[in-house]
C-alpha positions in Angstrom: -1.9 49.9 -13.6 -1.6 46.4 -14.6 1.9 46.1 -13.0 0.5 47.4 -9.6 -2.5 45.0 -9.5 0.1 42.1 -10.3 2.3 42.9 -7.6 -0.3 43.8 -5.1 -1.9 40.4 -6.0 1.5 38.6 -5.6 2.4 40.4 -2.2 -1.4 39.3 -0.8 -0.7 35.4 -2.1 2.7 35.7 -0.4 1.4 36.9 2.8 -1.5 34.4 2.9 0.9 31.6 2.1 3.3 32.9 4.9 0.5 33.2 7.2 -0.5 29.5 6.6 2.7 28.4 7.1 3.3 30.3 10.3 0.0 28.9 11.8 0.7 25.4 10.8 4.1 25.6 12.5 2.3 27.3 15.6 -0.2 24.4 15.9 2.7 21.8 15.8 4.5 23.2 18.5 1.3 23.5 20.8 1.9 21.2 24.1 -1.0 19.0 23.2 0.6 18.2 19.7 4.1 17.9 21.0 2.7 15.3 23.2 1.1 13.3 20.6 4.2 13.5 18.4 6.2 12.2 21.5 3.3 9.3 22.0 3.6 8.5 18.5 7.5 8.1 18.7 7.2 6.1 21.6 4.7 3.8 20.3 6.8 3.4 17.1 9.9 2.6 19.1 7.9 0.1 21.2 7.1 -1.7 17.8 10.7 -1.4 16.8 11.7 -3.2 20.1 9.1 -5.8 19.8 10.3 -6.8 16.5 14.0 -6.8 17.5 12.9 -8.9 20.5 11.2 -11.3 18.1 14.1 -11.3 15.8 16.6 -12.1 18.3 14.2 -14.9 19.7 13.8 -16.6 16.3 17.7 -16.2 15.9 18.3 -17.8 19.4 15.7 -20.6 18.5 17.4 -21.1 15.1 20.9 -21.4 16.6 19.9 -23.7 19.5 18.1 -25.9 16.7 21.4 -25.9 14.8 23.6 -26.4 18.0 21.4 -29.5 19.0 21.5 -31.0 15.6 25.7 -30.7 15.5 25.7 -32.1 18.9 23.3 -34.8 18.4 20.5 -33.7 20.8 16.9 -33.9 20.1 15.3 -32.0 23.2 12.3 -31.4 21.4 11.0 -34.9 21.4 12.8 -36.1 24.6 11.7 -34.2 27.8 14.1 -36.2 30.0 17.1 -34.7 28.0 16.0 -31.4 29.5 15.8 -32.9 33.0 19.5 -32.7 34.1 19.7 -29.0 33.2 16.7 -28.2 35.3 18.2 -30.1 38.2 21.6 -28.5 37.8 19.6 -25.1 37.8 17.9 -25.8 40.9 20.9 -27.1 42.7 23.2 -24.3 41.9 23.1 -21.9 44.9 22.2 -18.2 43.9 24.5 -15.7 45.6 23.4 -12.1 45.3 26.2 -9.6 44.8 26.6 -7.1 47.5 29.0 -4.5 46.5 29.8 -3.6 49.9 31.5 -7.0 50.7 34.2 -6.0 48.3 35.6 -3.0 50.8 
């Protein structure tokens, strides 16, 4: 009798556990849950891209400072040093690429 009770209880517990697992998985696969998961992943990816962009910007500023120091330029304290670059950029004609011109 004790063996039957033990196996009945073990079977019932396994059934409850399996039912709980299946119900949790089904809830994860509902359209609302999938949309929420996708939104969370998109936000996480956006944060990663923002962090990457900030790292790139910091690296660029550091490298620009290193190059300025190596070349003896101190553009931060001398706004006139940037003026020739601005004028050259304004004088340079902008050409739009038209792929039909090649044919």
